[in-house]
N, C-alpha and C positions, 0 to 999 in steps of 0.2 A: 504494500499499499504505500501511498505518498503522505509524507508529513512536512509541514513548513516550520523550520526551526530557527529560532533566534540565537545567533551564536555571539552577539556582541552588538554594539551601537550601530545601527544601520546595516546589519549584517544578517540578512535572511537567506536561508538555503533550503531549496525544495529537495528533499531525501527520500530515499527508499526506507521503509521502516517495516518491521514484523508486525503482522496483524495481531492484535491483542486478544487475549482469552479472558472472558469474564470469570471473576471470583464469585463465590457464593453471594447472593443477594445483588449481583451486578447484571447489567445487561450489555450485550454488544450492540452498539448504535452505529449505523451508518450516517455519517454527517451529510446533510443536505443544504444547509445554509448557515453562514457565520457573519455576524455583523462586526466590522471593524470599529471598535470603541476609542474614545479618547484616551483611556488608560493604555491601550494597545499601542497608541501612537507615542505615549510617554515611554514606554519599554522600548520601542523602536528608536526613538530619538535620543533618550536620555539614560537608558539602561536601567530604569527603575521607575517606580510610581511613589517614591518617598523613602521609606525604610527598606534595606536590603538591596540586592542587585542581582545580576546574572553570575551564577556560580558555575553553571554548566548550560549547554544548549538545551532550549525547551520550546515547546509550541505555544503561541499565543491564541487568543481566542476564547471568549466566555459568553458571548450572546449567540446562542445556536439552537437549532432543530435537526431532527434527524429521523430515522426509521429504525425500529428494533429489528435486528436481524436473526435472533435466536429465541427459542422457548414459547412459552404459551402466548406471548404479546407479539410473537413474529409478524411483521408487517404494519404494526401500529406506528403512525406518525406521532411524534412527540416533540414537545419544547422541553428544554433541559435547564433545570436549576443548577447553575454552576457552582453553587456553594454547599459544602459538605460540613455542617457543624458537628461538633463531638457529641452533642446531645446529653452531656453529664455535667458540664461545668455550671457554676453559679448562674451565669448569664443565660445559658440555654435553658436551664430549669426555670428561670424568671420569665421565660417567653421572648427572649431577646437573641435568638440564634445568630442574627447578624453581628452581634458583638461577642461572639464565641472567641475564646483565647487560644483554642487548639483545633482549627478549622482546616479544610483544604479548599481551595478555590481554583477552578479551571484557568488556565493561562497566566497564573500568577507564580513567578519563579519559586520553587523549582517544578510545580505541578504542570504537567502538559495539559494545553487546552485543545480546542476544537479545529484548528486549521489543519486537518489531516482528514483521511479518508474514513477512518474507523476509530472509535474509542470505546472503552468500557466505562460505564458510570452507575451508580446506585440505582436500582429500580425505583426507590422511593423518590428520587429526584427527577422522575419522568413523568410529564403532564400530558395526557392524550391530547391531540390537537383535532378539533372538529373539521370537517371537510371544508367549511367556509373559510378557514384561516390557511393562507399559503405557507409554504416553507419559510419564505422570507419574512412573512408575518409571524411565524413561530419564533424565529431568531429575534424579532423586535420586541417580544414579550419581556425579555430580561430588562432592556432599558425602560420599557413601560412600568415594570414592576419597581424600578428605582424612582421613577416619577411619581408613582402612587405613594410610596413611603414618603417622598420628599413633601408631597401635597398634604398627607397625613400630618407630618410634623408642623405644617403651617397652621393647622386647626381652623381651616376656612369655614366661614358661614355664609349663608345666603345673603347677597347684598354687599359683601365686602369689596374693597378696591385692592387690586393685585398688581405687582410689577414682576415681569420675568426678565431678568438680566442675562442674556445670553440665550440665542434662539437656534442652538444646534439641535439635533434630534431629541434629547432629553428635555431641553428647554421647550420645544414645541409641544412635547407631550404634556408637560406641566401646565402649559398654556390651555391645551384641550381640556385637561382635567379641572382646571380652575373655572372655565366657562361651564363645564358639566356640573360642577359643585355649586354653581349659582353666583359666581362673581358678577358684581354689577358692571365693572369695568376692568379690562386688562391693558397695562401698558408694557411694551416690549422694547428691549434695546439690543443692538448687535453691531458688530464692526462690518458685516457683509450685507449688502443691499438685497441679495437674493433670498437670504434668511429672513429679512424683515418682510419681504413680499409673501413668504410662507406664513409669517406670523399673522399678517393681515388676513390671509385666506383662512386661517384657523381661529379668527375672531378678535384679534387685538383691536382695541379701539384706536389707539395711537401708537406709532412706532418711532424710534429714534435711533438715527445713525450714529454710533460712537465715533468720536473725533470730528464730527461736523457741528455738534451742539452740545452743550453741558446738560446732559439728559436729566440729571436729578433736579436742576433748577426748572428745567421745562416742566417735569412731572409735578413738582411743587406748585408751579403756576397754574397748570391745568386742574389741580385739585384745591385751588383757593388758599394755598399755603398749608393745608392740613396735612398732606402726605398720604401714603398708602398704608392700608392696614396690614397687608403682608407682603414681603419682598422675597422673591426667589432668585438666588444668585446660582446661575448654571454655567458659567463661563470659565471658571478655573483661573480667574484674572483678578488681581487685587484692585484694579480700577473699577471693576464690576462690584466687587465687594463694597468699595466706598462709595460708589453711586447708590447702591441699595440701601446702605446705613443712612445716606442723607435724605433719600426719598421716602424713608419709612416715616410714619406718624409717631409721635410720643406714645409709648406703651405698645408699640407694634411688634410685629415678629419678623426677623431676618432669617431664613433658612439657607444654609451654605451648602450646596451640592457639588459645585465645581471642584476639580482636582488641580491645584496650582502647580505649574512646572517646576518652580523652585522649592517646592514643599514648605511654603510660607504664606500665611494669611494675615493681612494687617488691614486696619482701618483707624480712623480718628477716634480715639477713645473718648474724648470729652463729648463728641457728638453722639455717641451710642449711649454714654453714661447719662447725659443731661436728658435724653429722651426715655431713659429707663427701658432700653429694647431688650427683648428676649431674643437671643441668637442661638440657633440650633445647627448642629452638624449632622449631615447626612452619611450614614454607613451602610451602603448597599441598600438592601431592602429586607422585609420580613414578611412572610405569609401573604404574599401578593399575587402569586401565580393564578390561582382560581379567579380572582377579581379581574386581572388583566385578561384572561381568556374570555371571561364573560363580556367585558367591555368591548373587546374587538369583535366577538361573535356577534353580539347585538348591534354592532354598527355605530356605537356611541363614540368610540375612539377609532381614529384612522392611523394605522402604522404603515400599510403598503405605500401610501402617498409620500412617507418619508423617505423611501428607498429610491434614491436618484441614480445610483450605478451598481451594476452587478457584473462580477468577473468570475472566470473559472480560477481554480487553485493555481493553475500554471501561469496565470496573468497577475500573480502576487505582486511583481514590481509596479505594475500600473495601478493596481488597487491601492496600495500604501501611497503612491505618488498623489493620486486623486484625494485620497483622505486627508493626507498632510496639507495639501493646498486648500482644503475645505471648498473644493469646486462645486459640490453639491450639498446634499443633506447626509444621508446614510449610504455608506459603501457596504455591499454585501458580497461575500464570496461563496460560491457555490462548488464544493469539493466533488 
């Protein structure tokens, strides 16, 4: 079988690998679609996503869907939860498996991910896909799960005003969810015009091109100086964090979902302190796959429309080039 391994910074190699054999409780999965995530790009460009680094070649990819190849579930199309918690630590037992201190995560060194033809994965992490959800839609359920958890942390209520700072795929999913949750108005910012066009299509009242205007000041003006109830930062950029803090109302909530390239998040402390802001950090997701599947199956959330490019595994160089340049929205590889 084929496996795309990261050997070092910007050093991807497509190699022949042995087809894996499932252990008890695991299934052999033929991978059908893998989304390239911002964290994959961090690994590719920087050799890490914060702590740790590349100690041996490994396979990237944690947003994926596939088909079960063996056993009673053979032929079943599945979306795959990439996170395997220990299930026994304090945080798992508290119902927070996303905070597990002894977990495994696909595509997080040294654990191999999904940019390969086959993998084995725990059966309990496989979620059956209805026929109405495409393979690439199945891969998009992981970022949708992160977006659901992000919005959960924002504690949205009907009629609130919302800001989405960063309109990549997860930001656009957060925007859709905020509208679905009853937000009275959603304001969106990004550096790229085509992403702001997508934000408008998904229901943003107003959009602001970063670098061409001081978006926080514009948002405050649009809200009569009051500010926004909830601000979601989904850019992985400290300028976006700063803008979210400035645009949020006194007593509001700022939810930080983006992963900064330099592993640092900063903002003006006096602004956040004087406003008495609640600041929440997003750690992946928890218990969101069933909700994500239901939202896509019912047509309430669009994921296929976010996929702008698809490539074969052999076209990995072009796939990562397009993803790094942010030429579209979501890049999906189909092994």
